[in-house]
PAMARMI-222547 format. One record per residue (C-alpha): x, y, z; residue number from 0. Coordinates in nm, 3 decimals, padded with zeros to 5 digits, m for minus. Example, Ala and Ser with C-alpha at 12.3 -4.5 7.8 and 13.67 -1.06 7.14 Angstrom:
! PAMARMI-222547
        u        v        w   nr
   01.230  m00.450   00.780    0
   01.367  m00.106   00.714    1
This chain:
! PAMARMI-222547
        u        v        w   nr
   02.641   03.651   05.975    0
   02.502   03.428   05.711    1
   02.128   03.468   05.831    2
   01.943   03.743   05.975    3
   01.586   03.809   06.094    4
   01.304   03.722   06.039    5
   01.232   04.092   05.960    6
   00.907   04.266   05.819    7
   00.930   04.320   05.457    8
   00.657   04.495   05.253    9
   00.727   04.284   04.956   10
   00.774   03.941   05.133   11
   00.580   03.956   05.457   12
   00.821   03.818   05.732   13
   01.163   03.739   05.574   14
   01.458   03.542   05.696   15
   01.747   03.691   05.517   16
   02.035   03.475   05.372   17
   02.362   03.653   05.319   18
   02.544   03.425   05.071   19
   02.795   03.682   04.936   20
   03.067   03.853   05.139   21
   03.055   04.233   05.150   22
   03.065   04.397   04.913   23
   03.116   04.188   04.610   24
   02.882   04.299   04.333   25
   02.851   04.351   03.951   26
   02.720   04.705   04.018   27
   02.830   04.992   04.226   28
   02.488   05.181   04.236   29
   02.511   05.541   04.340   30
   02.225   05.498   04.600   31
   02.344   05.173   04.762   32
   02.309   05.185   05.138   33
   02.608   04.958   05.169   34
   02.847   05.211   05.012   35
   03.067   05.163   04.707   36
   03.142   04.817   04.577   37
   03.480   04.684   04.707   38
   03.523   04.417   04.451   39
   03.349   04.424   04.110   40
   03.282   04.070   03.962   41
   03.064   03.927   03.695   42
   03.167   03.565   03.699   43
   02.991   03.341   03.955   44
   03.216   03.167   04.187   45
   03.223   02.979   04.519   46
   03.211   03.183   04.845   47
   03.042   02.960   05.114   48
   02.963   02.594   05.085   49
   02.592   02.515   05.030   50
   02.607   02.279   05.323   51
   02.735   02.556   05.555   52
   02.455   02.801   05.443   53
   02.201   02.529   05.488   54
   02.322   02.447   05.845   55
   02.295   02.826   05.938   56
   01.945   02.859   05.778   57
   01.818   02.538   05.947   58
   01.928   02.668   06.290   59
   01.775   03.004   06.246   60
   01.451   02.849   06.117   61
   01.429   02.605   06.418   62
   01.503   02.897   06.655   63
   01.230   03.103   06.491   64
   00.983   02.818   06.513   65
   01.062   02.751   06.888   66
   00.975   03.114   06.955   67
   00.659   03.094   06.739   68
   00.806   03.368   06.502   69
   00.653   03.314   06.158   70
   00.862   03.317   05.839   71
   00.705   03.380   05.499   72
   01.023   03.366   05.293   73
   01.376   03.253   05.298   74
   01.537   03.542   05.105   75
   01.874   03.564   04.941   76
   01.943   03.921   04.994   77
   02.321   03.946   05.073   78
   02.582   04.232   05.100   79
   02.642   04.194   04.725   80
   02.483   04.023   04.425   81
   02.347   03.679   04.517   82
   02.362   03.528   04.166   83
   02.742   03.565   04.182   84
   02.721   03.244   04.408   85
   02.796   02.959   04.159   86
   02.643   02.716   04.402   87
   02.310   02.914   04.452   88
   02.107   02.641   04.283   89
   02.245   02.377   04.505   90
   02.189   02.575   04.819   91
   01.826   02.633   04.713   92
   01.778   02.262   04.667   93
   01.917   02.197   05.013   94
   01.689   02.446   05.190   95
   01.370   02.359   05.005   96
   01.272   02.066   05.233   97
   01.248   02.314   05.518   98
   00.902   02.387   05.370   99
   00.938   02.767   05.343  100
   00.898   02.975   05.023  101
   01.237   03.094   04.877  102
   01.303   03.431   04.730  103
   01.607   03.596   04.555  104
   01.652   03.965   04.528  105
   01.890   04.026   04.234  106
   02.007   04.321   04.034  107
   01.937   04.118   03.724  108
   02.280   04.190   03.571  109
   02.386   03.826   03.520  110
   02.063   03.694   03.380  111
   02.214   03.666   03.041  112
   02.414   03.371   03.169  113
   02.217   03.029   03.138  114
   02.379   02.905   03.461  115
   02.251   03.193   03.654  116
   01.897   03.148   03.512  117
   01.912   02.776   03.584  118
   02.024   02.850   03.952  119
   01.698   03.044   03.996  120
   01.452   02.807   03.840  121
   01.348   02.640   04.166  122
   01.279   02.941   04.386  123
   00.925   03.075   04.446  124
   00.989   03.443   04.384  125
   01.254   03.652   04.213  126
   01.281   04.028   04.247  127
   01.439   04.199   03.941  128
   01.594   04.541   03.940  129
   01.522   04.768   03.644  130
   01.636   05.131   03.714  131
   01.667   05.225   03.354  132
   01.675   05.073   03.005  133
   01.862   05.358   02.848  134
   02.243   05.295   02.847  135
   02.370   05.622   02.960  136
   02.136   05.652   03.242  137
   02.195   05.291   03.335  138
   02.566   05.351   03.354  139
   02.515   05.673   03.558  140
   02.271   05.514   03.810  141
   02.406   05.145   03.853  142
   02.772   05.204   03.754  143
   02.809   04.853   03.617  144
   03.111   04.637   03.571  145
   03.278   04.752   03.246  146
   03.224   04.419   03.076  147
   02.842   04.420   03.117  148
   02.616   04.494   02.821  149
   02.279   04.639   02.890  150
   02.103   04.489   02.584  151
   02.234   04.140   02.695  152
   02.099   04.185   03.034  153
   01.755   04.298   02.918  154
   01.734   04.012   02.674  155
   01.836   03.782   02.957  156
   01.557   03.915   03.183  157
   01.293   03.861   02.922  158
   01.410   03.505   02.852  159
   01.402   03.434   03.224  160
   01.062   03.580   03.263  161
   00.915   03.372   02.984  162
   01.062   03.039   03.126  163
   01.028   03.095   03.507  164
   00.744   02.915   03.683  165
   00.746   03.125   03.993  166
   00.653   03.482   04.076  167
   00.844   03.779   03.934  168
   00.829   04.119   04.097  169
   01.044   04.418   03.988  170
   01.201   04.724   04.159  171
   01.294   05.051   04.015  172
   01.488   05.300   04.225  173
   01.408   05.662   04.134  174
   01.692   05.906   04.186  175
   01.628   06.283   04.149  176
   01.760   06.428   03.823  177
   01.908   06.089   03.706  178
   01.631   05.851   03.603  179
   01.315   06.015   03.713  180
   01.232   06.190   03.386  181
   00.891   06.087   03.258  182
   01.044   05.974   02.923  183
   01.285   05.725   03.102  184
   01.007   05.596   03.328  185
   00.790   05.538   03.020  186
   01.070   05.340   02.871  187
   01.105   05.139   03.183  188
   00.723   05.073   03.181  189
   00.730   04.943   02.822  190
   01.013   04.708   02.916  191
   00.832   04.590   03.235  192
   00.518   04.503   03.026  193
   00.735   04.253   02.833  194
   00.821   04.086   03.177  195
   00.469   04.117   03.305  196
   00.564   04.118   03.678  197
   00.310   04.029   03.933  198
   00.400   04.362   04.097  199
   00.620   04.644   04.003  200
   00.772   04.859   04.291  201
   00.902   05.206   04.285  202
   01.155   05.298   04.540  203
   01.338   05.605   04.658  204
   01.657   05.645   04.845  205
   01.563   05.649   05.203  206
   01.894   05.550   05.373  207
   02.241   05.714   05.350  208
   02.354   05.643   04.990  209
   02.694   05.562   04.845  210
   02.744   05.894   04.696  211
   02.672   06.245   04.826  212
   02.410   06.442   04.628  213
   02.186   06.138   04.570  214
   01.825   06.256   04.640  215
   01.480   06.123   04.625  216
   01.247   06.289   04.364  217
   00.946   06.476   04.486  218
   00.617   06.326   04.575  219
   00.485   06.478   04.253  220
   00.737   06.291   04.041  221
   00.678   05.969   04.230  222
   00.309   05.997   04.168  223
   00.362   06.073   03.799  224
   00.592   05.772   03.772  225
   00.343   05.553   03.955  226
   00.068   05.642   03.710  227
   00.299   05.597   03.400  228
   00.370   05.236   03.529  229
   00.021   05.162   03.613  230
  m00.089   05.218   03.251  231
   00.127   04.913   03.151  232
   00.147   04.715   03.462  233
  m00.156   04.572   03.653  234
  m00.016   04.598   04.014  235
   00.218   04.894   04.104  236
   00.335   05.001   04.448  237
   00.574   05.238   04.587  238
   00.814   05.182   04.869  239
   00.887   05.506   05.060  240
   01.032   05.363   05.384  241
   00.721   05.351   05.604  242
   00.732   04.984   05.719  243
   00.571   04.986   06.064  244
   00.202   04.972   05.963  245
   00.225   04.908   05.595  246
  m00.043   04.630   05.588  247
  m00.239   04.707   05.885  248
  m00.597   04.795   05.852  249
  m00.700   04.885   06.200  250
  m01.035   05.057   06.172  251
  m00.856   05.378   06.271  252
  m00.905   05.620   05.974  253
  m00.585   05.807   06.026  254
  m00.362   05.497   06.052  255
  m00.535   05.333   05.760  256
  m00.491   05.646   05.534  257
  m00.121   05.654   05.616  258
  m00.081   05.287   05.555  259
  m00.255   05.285   05.229  260
  m00.080   05.607   05.096  261
   00.261   05.480   05.189  262
   00.203   05.210   04.924  263
  m00.054   05.347   04.682  264
  m00.135   05.712   04.598  265
  m00.508   05.766   04.666  266
  m00.725   05.959   04.418  267
  m00.948   06.227   04.576  268
  m01.277   06.040   04.502  269
  m01.136   05.717   04.636  270
  m01.025   05.886   04.951  271
  m01.374   06.038   04.999  272
  m01.541   05.688   04.967  273
  m01.286   05.556   05.220  274
  m01.372   05.836   05.466  275
  m01.741   05.773   05.435  276
  m01.691   05.400   05.502  277
  m01.471   05.483   05.802  278
  m01.736   05.732   05.930  279
  m01.498   06.027   05.906  280
  m01.477   06.322   05.683  281
  m01.246   06.552   05.477  282
  m01.141   06.744   05.789  283
  m00.908   06.445   05.876  284
  m00.740   06.487   05.539  285
  m00.698   06.863   05.588  286
  m00.548   06.786   05.935  287
  m00.296   06.535   05.793  288
  m00.193   06.794   05.524  289
  m00.146   07.067   05.794  290
   00.067   06.823   06.004  291
   00.281   06.729   05.697  292
   00.196   06.367   05.718  293
   00.009   06.372   05.387  294
   00.096   06.552   05.048  295
  m00.153   06.653   04.775  296
  m00.033   06.632   04.410  297
  m00.201   06.626   04.065  298
  m00.174   06.400   03.771  299
  m00.374   06.425   03.442  300
  m00.630   06.639   03.609  301
  m00.687   06.430   03.919  302
  m00.587   06.497   04.271  303
  m00.382   06.227   04.456  304
  m00.274   06.197   04.812  305
   00.058   06.040   04.926  306
   00.211   05.984   05.260  307
   00.495   06.247   05.312  308
   00.834   06.100   05.257  309
   01.038   06.044   05.574  310
   01.394   06.092   05.447  311
């Protein structure tokens, strides 16, 4: 299927997915990929589906959604491979723009050293860039790139794109236990992200069956530490830990609200106490959530933080 959804997305609201790359053609073969190992490694953009065919499929899905009064916030290129490998991506974007819905592309960033790829993205509203590591040995271990890719070229391409792009840029960093979750590596990522200056920087963990056995999520303590490292350099940082159902709901129910907030942001103890007071609740609720294993307490630089327990 060339389209799917609309589905809820914490990053993009309600997203209609566009699958413009056949499975699984990519420039990376990430150890954590939920789609498994890459079947065909490629780095040269080429034609897969015609822009007209993709447009027709998207238009049908948009019309069906509108008939059912299903809202769509973004038309999102998020295929079973790397979307920028589609040499006609720019033309497809120009065709679907008149539908009047924002357009997003979620890319692994590996081809942004190519001018044509950067040009193909210039008319979209939002681009999500992957930055798992800026250290070559860790990058190779985590993302297992095509052997002709050069990390320094990719990073330079990302900076050049960020400085010229008129839309919104967000970033995503997948933390893998024992691979790229060391504080020194996260600090290097934070320094690089500061050069891009994304609207939001997301920290992710593996929550679905990965391509390789032994790939594990870091502990809540490590995620909290990484969050705070990034927050020193980036204005808006969030973590994605797999709790989608009520991520943006503020219901007036203290328990639901706490779990929603802490699935995105760790809450410092004093902030949580202020929240509880406003919600006309007290600390006994936090103790109960800790007892039930729904909430985790951790420390960073002398402060206590509370995170939603990872469901892995």
